[in-house]
PQR file with spaces between the fields and no chain letter, atoms N, CA, C, O and H, PARSE charges and radii, in Angstrom:
ATOM       1  N    MET     1     137.578 -169.362    3.530 -0.4000 1.5000
ATOM       2  CA   MET     1     137.729 -170.182    2.362 -0.0000 2.0000
ATOM       3  C    MET     1     137.263 -169.468    1.107  0.5500 1.7000
ATOM       4  O    MET     1     137.134 -170.084    0.049 -0.5500 1.4000
ATOM       5  N    ALA     2     137.019 -168.213    1.217 -0.4000 1.5000
ATOM       6  CA   ALA     2     136.574 -167.470    0.045 -0.0000 2.0000
ATOM       7  C    ALA     2     137.726 -167.280   -0.922  0.5500 1.7000
ATOM       8  O    ALA     2     138.872 -167.085   -0.517 -0.5500 1.4000
ATOM       9  H    ALA     2     137.124 -167.713    2.077  0.4000 1.0000
ATOM      10  N    ASP     3     137.407 -167.339   -2.199 -0.4000 1.5000
ATOM      11  CA   ASP     3     138.422 -167.053   -3.201 -0.0000 2.0000
ATOM      12  C    ASP     3     138.825 -165.588   -3.142  0.5500 1.7000
ATOM      13  O    ASP     3     139.992 -165.239   -3.318 -0.5500 1.4000
ATOM      14  H    ASP     3     136.477 -167.497   -2.529  0.4000 1.0000
ATOM      15  N    ASN     4     137.846 -164.750   -2.892 -0.4000 1.5000
ATOM      16  CA   ASN     4     138.085 -163.321   -2.756 -0.0000 2.0000
ATOM      17  C    ASN     4     137.918 -162.971   -1.276  0.5500 1.7000
ATOM      18  O    ASN     4     136.800 -162.986   -0.761 -0.5500 1.4000
ATOM      19  H    ASN     4     136.898 -165.034   -2.749  0.4000 1.0000
ATOM      20  N    LYS     5     139.008 -162.661   -0.596 -0.4000 1.5000
ATOM      21  CA   LYS     5     138.975 -162.421    0.847 -0.0000 2.0000
ATOM      22  C    LYS     5     138.132 -161.217    1.243  0.5500 1.7000
ATOM      23  O    LYS     5     137.735 -161.108    2.403 -0.5500 1.4000
ATOM      24  H    LYS     5     139.917 -162.649   -1.015  0.4000 1.0000
ATOM      25  N    SER     6     137.847 -160.311    0.313 -0.4000 1.5000
ATOM      26  CA   SER     6     137.020 -159.162    0.649 -0.0000 2.0000
ATOM      27  C    SER     6     135.532 -159.481    0.521  0.5500 1.7000
ATOM      28  O    SER     6     134.693 -158.668    0.911 -0.5500 1.4000
ATOM      29  H    SER     6     138.169 -160.399   -0.630  0.4000 1.0000
ATOM      30  N    ASN     7     135.198 -160.639   -0.014 -0.4000 1.5000
ATOM      31  CA   ASN     7     133.810 -161.029   -0.211 -0.0000 2.0000
ATOM      32  C    ASN     7     133.551 -162.325    0.553  0.5500 1.7000
ATOM      33  O    ASN     7     133.552 -163.414   -0.021 -0.5500 1.4000
ATOM      34  H    ASN     7     135.879 -161.299   -0.331  0.4000 1.0000
ATOM      35  N    VAL     8     133.332 -162.182    1.853 -0.4000 1.5000
ATOM      36  CA   VAL     8     133.095 -163.365    2.687 -0.0000 2.0000
ATOM      37  C    VAL     8     131.630 -163.442    3.061  0.5500 1.7000
ATOM      38  O    VAL     8     130.943 -162.424    3.156 -0.5500 1.4000
ATOM      39  H    VAL     8     133.332 -161.297    2.319  0.4000 1.0000
ATOM      40  N    GLY     9     131.165 -164.643    3.269 -0.4000 1.5000
ATOM      41  CA   GLY     9     129.783 -164.862    3.649 -0.0000 2.0000
ATOM      42  C    GLY     9     129.696 -165.867    4.782  0.5500 1.7000
ATOM      43  O    GLY     9     130.711 -166.239    5.371 -0.5500 1.4000
ATOM      44  H    GLY     9     131.723 -165.470    3.192  0.4000 1.0000
ATOM      45  N    GLN    10     128.494 -166.300    5.084 -0.4000 1.5000
ATOM      46  CA   GLN    10     128.269 -167.232    6.179 -0.0000 2.0000
ATOM      47  C    GLN    10     129.068 -168.526    5.995  0.5500 1.7000
ATOM      48  O    GLN    10     129.612 -169.053    6.966 -0.5500 1.4000
ATOM      49  H    GLN    10     127.669 -165.998    4.606  0.4000 1.0000
ATOM      50  N    GLN    11     129.148 -169.040    4.777 -0.4000 1.5000
ATOM      51  CA   GLN    11     129.886 -170.277    4.530 -0.0000 2.0000
ATOM      52  C    GLN    11     131.355 -170.123    4.902  0.5500 1.7000
ATOM      53  O    GLN    11     132.008 -171.103    5.259 -0.5500 1.4000
ATOM      54  H    GLN    11     128.706 -168.613    3.988  0.4000 1.0000
ATOM      55  N    ASP    12     131.877 -168.908    4.822 -0.4000 1.5000
ATOM      56  CA   ASP    12     133.276 -168.658    5.163 -0.0000 2.0000
ATOM      57  C    ASP    12     133.477 -168.577    6.670  0.5500 1.7000
ATOM      58  O    ASP    12     134.569 -168.854    7.167 -0.5500 1.4000
ATOM      59  H    ASP    12     131.346 -168.112    4.532  0.4000 1.0000
ATOM      60  N    ARG    13     132.446 -168.204    7.391 -0.4000 1.5000
ATOM      61  CA   ARG    13     132.555 -168.101    8.843 -0.0000 2.0000
ATOM      62  C    ARG    13     132.466 -169.462    9.518  0.5500 1.7000
ATOM      63  O    ARG    13     133.056 -169.666   10.579 -0.5500 1.4000
ATOM      64  H    ARG    13     131.559 -167.979    6.988  0.4000 1.0000
ATOM      65  N    ILE    14     131.741 -170.387    8.920 -0.4000 1.5000
ATOM      66  CA   ILE    14     131.539 -171.679    9.580 -0.0000 2.0000
ATOM      67  C    ILE    14     132.544 -172.734    9.147  0.5500 1.7000
ATOM      68  O    ILE    14     132.587 -173.821    9.723 -0.5500 1.4000
ATOM      69  H    ILE    14     131.261 -170.222    8.058  0.4000 1.0000
ATOM      70  N    ARG    15     133.347 -172.428    8.145 -0.4000 1.5000
ATOM      71  CA   ARG    15     134.331 -173.400    7.650 -0.0000 2.0000
ATOM      72  C    ARG    15     135.744 -172.851    7.785  0.5500 1.7000
ATOM      73  O    ARG    15     135.970 -171.642    7.852 -0.5500 1.4000
ATOM      74  H    ARG    15     133.312 -171.545    7.678  0.4000 1.0000
ATOM      75  N    VAL    16     136.684 -173.787    7.822 -0.4000 1.5000
ATOM      76  CA   VAL    16     138.092 -173.416    7.894 -0.0000 2.0000
ATOM      77  C    VAL    16     138.850 -174.255    6.869  0.5500 1.7000
ATOM      78  O    VAL    16     138.564 -175.438    6.681 -0.5500 1.4000
ATOM      79  H    VAL    16     136.501 -174.769    7.767  0.4000 1.0000
ATOM      80  N    ASP    17     139.811 -173.628    6.218 -0.4000 1.5000
ATOM      81  CA   ASP    17     140.574 -174.285    5.158 -0.0000 2.0000
ATOM      82  C    ASP    17     141.998 -174.539    5.635  0.5500 1.7000
ATOM      83  O    ASP    17     142.724 -173.600    5.962 -0.5500 1.4000
ATOM      84  H    ASP    17     140.043 -172.667    6.371  0.4000 1.0000
ATOM      85  N    ALA    18     142.394 -175.800    5.676 -0.4000 1.5000
ATOM      86  CA   ALA    18     143.740 -176.171    6.130 -0.0000 2.0000
ATOM      87  C    ALA    18     144.816 -175.655    5.185  0.5500 1.7000
ATOM      88  O    ALA    18     145.978 -175.555    5.578 -0.5500 1.4000
ATOM      89  H    ALA    18     141.804 -176.563    5.411  0.4000 1.0000
ATOM      90  N    ASN    19     144.460 -175.328    3.963 -0.4000 1.5000
ATOM      91  CA   ASN    19     145.427 -174.843    2.977 -0.0000 2.0000
ATOM      92  C    ASN    19     145.571 -173.327    2.972  0.5500 1.7000
ATOM      93  O    ASN    19     146.366 -172.781    2.207 -0.5500 1.4000
ATOM      94  H    ASN    19     143.516 -175.409    3.643  0.4000 1.0000
ATOM      95  N    ASP    20     144.805 -172.645    3.824 -0.4000 1.5000
ATOM      96  CA   ASP    20     144.859 -171.188    3.897 -0.0000 2.0000
ATOM      97  C    ASP    20     145.655 -170.792    5.145  0.5500 1.7000
ATOM      98  O    ASP    20     145.162 -170.936    6.264 -0.5500 1.4000
ATOM      99  H    ASP    20     144.159 -173.089    4.445  0.4000 1.0000
ATOM     100  N    PRO    21     146.868 -170.299    4.959 -0.5600 1.5000
ATOM     101  CA   PRO    21     147.726 -169.967    6.113  0.2800 2.0000
ATOM     102  C    PRO    21     147.093 -168.974    7.085  0.5500 1.7000
ATOM     103  O    PRO    21     147.326 -169.062    8.291 -0.5500 1.4000
ATOM     104  N    SER    22     146.302 -168.038    6.584 -0.4000 1.5000
ATOM     105  CA   SER    22     145.694 -167.052    7.484 -0.0000 2.0000
ATOM     106  C    SER    22     144.654 -167.700    8.390  0.5500 1.7000
ATOM     107  O    SER    22     144.519 -167.306    9.549 -0.5500 1.4000
ATOM     108  H    SER    22     146.113 -167.966    5.604  0.4000 1.0000
ATOM     109  N    GLU    23     143.928 -168.670    7.892 -0.4000 1.5000
ATOM     110  CA   GLU    23     142.933 -169.351    8.709 -0.0000 2.0000
ATOM     111  C    GLU    23     143.593 -170.261    9.739  0.5500 1.7000
ATOM     112  O    GLU    23     143.133 -170.352   10.877 -0.5500 1.4000
ATOM     113  H    GLU    23     144.037 -168.990    6.951  0.4000 1.0000
ATOM     114  N    VAL    24     144.662 -170.929    9.342 -0.4000 1.5000
ATOM     115  CA   VAL    24     145.407 -171.771   10.282 -0.0000 2.0000
ATOM     116  C    VAL    24     146.016 -170.889   11.375  0.5500 1.7000
ATOM     117  O    VAL    24     145.983 -171.244   12.553 -0.5500 1.4000
ATOM     118  H    VAL    24     145.035 -170.855    8.417  0.4000 1.0000
ATOM     119  N    GLU    25     146.562 -169.762   10.987 -0.4000 1.5000
ATOM     120  CA   GLU    25     147.175 -168.848   11.964 -0.0000 2.0000
ATOM     121  C    GLU    25     146.133 -168.312   12.937  0.5500 1.7000
ATOM     122  O    GLU    25     146.419 -168.178   14.127 -0.5500 1.4000
ATOM     123  H    GLU    25     146.589 -169.474   10.030  0.4000 1.0000
ATOM     124  N    TYR    26     144.944 -168.005   12.463 -0.4000 1.5000
ATOM     125  CA   TYR    26     143.875 -167.514   13.333 -0.0000 2.0000
ATOM     126  C    TYR    26     143.549 -168.551   14.402  0.5500 1.7000
ATOM     127  O    TYR    26     143.433 -168.209   15.579 -0.5500 1.4000
ATOM     128  H    TYR    26     144.712 -168.113   11.496  0.4000 1.0000
ATOM     129  N    LEU    27     143.401 -169.805   14.009 -0.4000 1.5000
ATOM     130  CA   LEU    27     143.137 -170.857   14.995 -0.0000 2.0000
ATOM     131  C    LEU    27     144.337 -171.070   15.905  0.5500 1.7000
ATOM     132  O    LEU    27     144.181 -171.313   17.101 -0.5500 1.4000
ATOM     133  H    LEU    27     143.495 -170.083   13.053  0.4000 1.0000
ATOM     134  N    HIS    28     145.521 -170.980   15.343 -0.4000 1.5000
ATOM     135  CA   HIS    28     146.726 -171.166   16.143 -0.0000 2.0000
ATOM     136  C    HIS    28     146.821 -170.101   17.232  0.5500 1.7000
ATOM     137  O    HIS    28     147.262 -170.401   18.342 -0.5500 1.4000
ATOM     138  H    HIS    28     145.648 -170.783   14.371  0.4000 1.0000
ATOM     139  N    ARG    29     146.426 -168.882   16.944 -0.4000 1.5000
ATOM     140  CA   ARG    29     146.447 -167.826   17.963 -0.0000 2.0000
ATOM     141  C    ARG    29     145.459 -168.123   19.082  0.5500 1.7000
ATOM     142  O    ARG    29     145.688 -167.731   20.226 -0.5500 1.4000
ATOM     143  H    ARG    29     146.068 -168.639   16.043  0.4000 1.0000
ATOM     144  N    GLN    30     144.368 -168.805   18.772 -0.4000 1.5000
ATOM     145  CA   GLN    30     143.401 -169.172   19.802 -0.0000 2.0000
ATOM     146  C    GLN    30     143.918 -170.324   20.667  0.5500 1.7000
ATOM     147  O    GLN    30     143.545 -170.445   21.833 -0.5500 1.4000
ATOM     148  H    GLN    30     144.182 -169.124   17.842  0.4000 1.0000
ATOM     149  N    PHE    31     144.762 -171.151   20.101 -0.4000 1.5000
ATOM     150  CA   PHE    31     145.324 -172.308   20.793 -0.0000 2.0000
ATOM     151  C    PHE    31     146.846 -172.249   20.660  0.5500 1.7000
ATOM     152  O    PHE    31     147.463 -173.118   20.044 -0.5500 1.4000
ATOM     153  H    PHE    31     145.065 -171.053   19.153  0.4000 1.0000
ATOM     154  N    ALA    32     147.428 -171.225   21.239 -0.4000 1.5000
ATOM     155  CA   ALA    32     148.841 -170.926   21.037 -0.0000 2.0000
ATOM     156  C    ALA    32     149.781 -172.011   21.557  0.5500 1.7000
ATOM     157  O    ALA    32     150.922 -172.105   21.106 -0.5500 1.4000
ATOM     158  H    ALA    32     146.927 -170.519   21.739  0.4000 1.0000
ATOM     159  N    HIS    33     149.322 -172.820   22.487 -0.4000 1.5000
ATOM     160  CA   HIS    33     150.182 -173.870   23.030 -0.0000 2.0000
ATOM     161  C    HIS    33     150.369 -175.035   22.060  0.5500 1.7000
ATOM     162  O    HIS    33     151.253 -175.872   22.246 -0.5500 1.4000
ATOM     163  H    HIS    33     148.395 -172.744   22.854  0.4000 1.0000
ATOM     164  N    LEU    34     149.530 -175.083   21.022 -0.4000 1.5000
ATOM     165  CA   LEU    34     149.633 -176.140   20.020 -0.0000 2.0000
ATOM     166  C    LEU    34     150.526 -175.693   18.869  0.5500 1.7000
ATOM     167  O    LEU    34     150.692 -174.499   18.621 -0.5500 1.4000
ATOM     168  H    LEU    34     148.812 -174.403   20.870  0.4000 1.0000
ATOM     169  N    LYS    35     151.088 -176.656   18.184 -0.4000 1.5000
ATOM     170  CA   LYS    35     151.900 -176.360   17.007 -0.0000 2.0000
ATOM     171  C    LYS    35     150.989 -176.152   15.803  0.5500 1.7000
ATOM     172  O    LYS    35     149.861 -176.645   15.772 -0.5500 1.4000
ATOM     173  H    LYS    35     150.954 -177.626   18.386  0.4000 1.0000
ATOM     174  N    HIS    36     151.491 -175.414   14.808 -0.4000 1.5000
ATOM     175  CA   HIS    36     150.722 -175.202   13.583 -0.0000 2.0000
ATOM     176  C    HIS    36     150.333 -176.541   12.957  0.5500 1.7000
ATOM     177  O    HIS    36     149.223 -176.692   12.447 -0.5500 1.4000
ATOM     178  H    HIS    36     152.407 -175.014   14.833  0.4000 1.0000
ATOM     179  N    GLU    37     151.233 -177.493   12.998 -0.4000 1.5000
ATOM     180  CA   GLU    37     150.964 -178.806   12.405 -0.0000 2.0000
ATOM     181  C    GLU    37     149.796 -179.503   13.097  0.5500 1.7000
ATOM     182  O    GLU    37     149.020 -180.207   12.451 -0.5500 1.4000
ATOM     183  H    GLU    37     152.135 -177.370   13.412  0.4000 1.0000
ATOM     184  N    GLN    38     149.672 -179.307   14.411 -0.4000 1.5000
ATOM     185  CA   GLN    38     148.563 -179.912   15.134 -0.0000 2.0000
ATOM     186  C    GLN    38     147.231 -179.290   14.704  0.5500 1.7000
ATOM     187  O    GLN    38     146.221 -179.986   14.592 -0.5500 1.4000
ATOM     188  H    GLN    38     150.303 -178.735   14.935  0.4000 1.0000
ATOM     189  N    VAL    39     147.238 -178.008   14.471 -0.4000 1.5000
ATOM     190  CA   VAL    39     146.024 -177.325   14.021 -0.0000 2.0000
ATOM     191  C    VAL    39     145.635 -177.825   12.632  0.5500 1.7000
ATOM     192  O    VAL    39     144.463 -178.103   12.381 -0.5500 1.4000
ATOM     193  H    VAL    39     148.058 -177.443   14.562  0.4000 1.0000
ATOM     194  N    VAL    40     146.600 -177.941   11.738 -0.4000 1.5000
ATOM     195  CA   VAL    40     146.327 -178.424   10.384 -0.0000 2.0000
ATOM     196  C    VAL    40     145.802 -179.849   10.431  0.5500 1.7000
ATOM     197  O    VAL    40     144.843 -180.176    9.732 -0.5500 1.4000
ATOM     198  H    VAL    40     147.553 -177.715   11.942  0.4000 1.0000
ATOM     199  N    GLU    41     146.410 -180.695   11.236 -0.4000 1.5000
ATOM     200  CA   GLU    41     145.955 -182.083   11.349 -0.0000 2.0000
ATOM     201  C    GLU    41     144.545 -182.153   11.923  0.5500 1.7000
ATOM     202  O    GLU    41     143.752 -183.001   11.515 -0.5500 1.4000
ATOM     203  H    GLU    41     147.189 -180.429   11.803  0.4000 1.0000
ATOM     204  N    ALA    42     144.227 -181.279   12.856 -0.4000 1.5000
ATOM     205  CA   ALA    42     142.873 -181.244   13.414 -0.0000 2.0000
ATOM     206  C    ALA    42     141.857 -180.889   12.336  0.5500 1.7000
ATOM     207  O    ALA    42     140.784 -181.489   12.275 -0.5500 1.4000
ATOM     208  H    ALA    42     144.871 -180.589   13.188  0.4000 1.0000
ATOM     209  N    ILE    43     142.182 -179.932   11.498 -0.4000 1.5000
ATOM     210  CA   ILE    43     141.282 -179.538   10.410 -0.0000 2.0000
ATOM     211  C    ILE    43     141.092 -180.704    9.444  0.5500 1.7000
ATOM     212  O    ILE    43     139.973 -180.990    9.017 -0.5500 1.4000
ATOM     213  H    ILE    43     143.054 -179.445   11.548  0.4000 1.0000
ATOM     214  N    LYS    44     142.181 -181.367    9.106 -0.4000 1.5000
ATOM     215  CA   LYS    44     142.105 -182.479    8.158 -0.0000 2.0000
ATOM     216  C    LYS    44     141.355 -183.670    8.749  0.5500 1.7000
ATOM     217  O    LYS    44     140.623 -184.348    8.029 -0.5500 1.4000
ATOM     218  H    LYS    44     143.090 -181.134    9.453  0.4000 1.0000
ATOM     219  N    SER    45     141.522 -183.934   10.036 -0.4000 1.5000
ATOM     220  CA   SER    45     140.878 -185.109   10.631 -0.0000 2.0000
ATOM     221  C    SER    45     139.423 -184.860   11.012  0.5500 1.7000
ATOM     222  O    SER    45     138.603 -185.774   10.927 -0.5500 1.4000
ATOM     223  H    SER    45     142.117 -183.383   10.621  0.4000 1.0000
ATOM     224  N    LYS    46     139.088 -183.644   11.430 -0.4000 1.5000
ATOM     225  CA   LYS    46     137.727 -183.349   11.886 -0.0000 2.0000
ATOM     226  C    LYS    46     136.844 -182.720   10.818  0.5500 1.7000
ATOM     227  O    LYS    46     135.640 -182.560   11.018 -0.5500 1.4000
ATOM     228  H    LYS    46     139.754 -182.901   11.499  0.4000 1.0000
ATOM     229  N    GLY    47     137.438 -182.364    9.687 -0.4000 1.5000
ATOM     230  CA   GLY    47     136.650 -181.789    8.605 -0.0000 2.0000
ATOM     231  C    GLY    47     136.694 -180.274    8.624  0.5500 1.7000
ATOM     232  O    GLY    47     137.326 -179.678    9.496 -0.5500 1.4000
ATOM     233  H    GLY    47     138.416 -182.494    9.524  0.4000 1.0000
ATOM     234  N    PRO    48     136.030 -179.652    7.670 -0.5600 1.5000
ATOM     235  CA   PRO    48     136.158 -178.206    7.490  0.2800 2.0000
ATOM     236  C    PRO    48     135.271 -177.349    8.397  0.5500 1.7000
ATOM     237  O    PRO    48     135.414 -176.126    8.399 -0.5500 1.4000
ATOM     238  N    LEU    49     134.367 -177.949    9.161 -0.4000 1.5000
ATOM     239  CA   LEU    49     133.482 -177.135    9.988 -0.0000 2.0000
ATOM     240  C    LEU    49     134.232 -176.599   11.201  0.5500 1.7000
ATOM     241  O    LEU    49     134.770 -177.360   12.006 -0.5500 1.4000
ATOM     242  H    LEU    49     134.251 -178.943    9.159  0.4000 1.0000
ATOM     243  N    ARG    50     134.258 -175.289   11.314 -0.4000 1.5000
ATOM     244  CA   ARG    50     135.011 -174.613   12.372 -0.0000 2.0000
ATOM     245  C    ARG    50     134.600 -175.097   13.757  0.5500 1.7000
ATOM     246  O    ARG    50     135.466 -175.293   14.610 -0.5500 1.4000
ATOM     247  H    ARG    50     133.821 -174.670   10.660  0.4000 1.0000
ATOM     248  N    ALA    51     133.322 -175.295   14.008 -0.4000 1.5000
ATOM     249  CA   ALA    51     132.859 -175.720   15.332 -0.0000 2.0000
ATOM     250  C    ALA    51     133.444 -177.078   15.714  0.5500 1.7000
ATOM     251  O    ALA    51     133.837 -177.283   16.862 -0.5500 1.4000
ATOM     252  H    ALA    51     132.618 -175.137   13.316  0.4000 1.0000
ATOM     253  N    ASP    52     133.503 -178.000   14.764 -0.4000 1.5000
ATOM     254  CA   ASP    52     134.065 -179.321   15.035 -0.0000 2.0000
ATOM     255  C    ASP    52     135.560 -179.234   15.343  0.5500 1.7000
ATOM     256  O    ASP    52     136.057 -179.910   16.244 -0.5500 1.4000
ATOM     257  H    ASP    52     133.183 -177.833   13.831  0.4000 1.0000
ATOM     258  N    VAL    53     136.257 -178.412   14.603 -0.4000 1.5000
ATOM     259  CA   VAL    53     137.702 -178.260   14.790 -0.0000 2.0000
ATOM     260  C    VAL    53     137.992 -177.617   16.148  0.5500 1.7000
ATOM     261  O    VAL    53     138.866 -178.076   16.882 -0.5500 1.4000
ATOM     262  H    VAL    53     135.854 -177.863   13.871  0.4000 1.0000
ATOM     263  N    VAL    54     137.260 -176.562   16.473 -0.4000 1.5000
ATOM     264  CA   VAL    54     137.475 -175.876   17.749 -0.0000 2.0000
ATOM     265  C    VAL    54     137.163 -176.802   18.914  0.5500 1.7000
ATOM     266  O    VAL    54     137.898 -176.824   19.901 -0.5500 1.4000
ATOM     267  H    VAL    54     136.550 -176.190   15.876  0.4000 1.0000
ATOM     268  N    LYS    55     136.091 -177.560   18.810 -0.4000 1.5000
ATOM     269  CA   LYS    55     135.735 -178.502   19.873 -0.0000 2.0000
ATOM     270  C    LYS    55     136.856 -179.513   20.090  0.5500 1.7000
ATOM     271  O    LYS    55     137.203 -179.820   21.230 -0.5500 1.4000
ATOM     272  H    LYS    55     135.494 -177.542   18.008  0.4000 1.0000
ATOM     273  N    TYR    56     137.415 -180.026   19.013 -0.4000 1.5000
ATOM     274  CA   TYR    56     138.520 -180.978   19.109 -0.0000 2.0000
ATOM     275  C    TYR    56     139.762 -180.322   19.703  0.5500 1.7000
ATOM     276  O    TYR    56     140.420 -180.905   20.564 -0.5500 1.4000
ATOM     277  H    TYR    56     137.132 -179.777   18.087  0.4000 1.0000
ATOM     278  N    LEU    57     140.082 -179.129   19.255 -0.4000 1.5000
ATOM     279  CA   LEU    57     141.260 -178.425   19.783 -0.0000 2.0000
ATOM     280  C    LEU    57     141.103 -178.109   21.261  0.5500 1.7000
ATOM     281  O    LEU    57     142.085 -178.098   22.003 -0.5500 1.4000
ATOM     282  H    LEU    57     139.547 -178.654   18.556  0.4000 1.0000
ATOM     283  N    GLU    58     139.885 -177.855   21.689 -0.4000 1.5000
ATOM     284  CA   GLU    58     139.642 -177.619   23.119 -0.0000 2.0000
ATOM     285  C    GLU    58     139.922 -178.875   23.936  0.5500 1.7000
ATOM     286  O    GLU    58     140.381 -178.783   25.074 -0.5500 1.4000
ATOM     287  H    GLU    58     139.087 -177.864   21.087  0.4000 1.0000
ATOM     288  N    THR    59     139.649 -180.054   23.362 -0.4000 1.5000
ATOM     289  CA   THR    59     139.957 -181.286   24.100 -0.0000 2.0000
ATOM     290  C    THR    59     141.469 -181.471   24.199  0.5500 1.7000
ATOM     291  O    THR    59     141.959 -182.003   25.195 -0.5500 1.4000
ATOM     292  H    THR    59     139.277 -180.129   22.437  0.4000 1.0000
ATOM     293  N    LEU    60     142.209 -181.043   23.188 -0.4000 1.5000
ATOM     294  CA   LEU    60     143.664 -181.095   23.253 -0.0000 2.0000
ATOM     295  C    LEU    60     144.187 -180.104   24.282  0.5500 1.7000
ATOM     296  O    LEU    60     145.236 -180.320   24.890 -0.5500 1.4000
ATOM     297  H    LEU    60     141.811 -180.611   22.379  0.4000 1.0000
ATOM     298  N    ASN    61     143.459 -179.034   24.467 -0.4000 1.5000
ATOM     299  CA   ASN    61     143.839 -177.988   25.412 -0.0000 2.0000
ATOM     300  C    ASN    61     143.811 -178.518   26.845  0.5500 1.7000
ATOM     301  O    ASN    61     144.573 -178.054   27.694 -0.5500 1.4000
ATOM     302  H    ASN    61     142.607 -178.859   23.973  0.4000 1.0000
ATOM     303  N    LYS    62     142.940 -179.485   27.116 -0.4000 1.5000
ATOM     304  CA   LYS    62     142.776 -180.015   28.464 -0.0000 2.0000
ATOM     305  C    LYS    62     143.824 -181.059   28.806  0.5500 1.7000
ATOM     306  O    LYS    62     143.937 -181.451   29.968 -0.5500 1.4000
ATOM     307  H    LYS    62     142.322 -179.863   26.426  0.4000 1.0000
ATOM     308  N    ARG    63     144.580 -181.514   27.846 -0.4000 1.5000
ATOM     309  CA   ARG    63     145.585 -182.555   28.094 -0.0000 2.0000
ATOM     310  C    ARG    63     146.812 -181.982   28.729  0.5500 1.7000
ATOM     311  O    ARG    63     147.762 -182.713   29.009 -0.5500 1.4000
ATOM     312  H    ARG    63     144.489 -181.196   26.903  0.4000 1.0000
């Protein structure tokens, strides 16, 4: 979520931005069986914290 992608910090590692295609794609590669739209909806519904989003996506993985 950094404005400058070359200057990332801890806040950028723990959060994910649904409006940043590279961040959505990174999560999509981890959960390739899901659609991009599902990943975006997970971010929007669970909030910006990466741990919360990943935990939710893992529950979708078990379905």
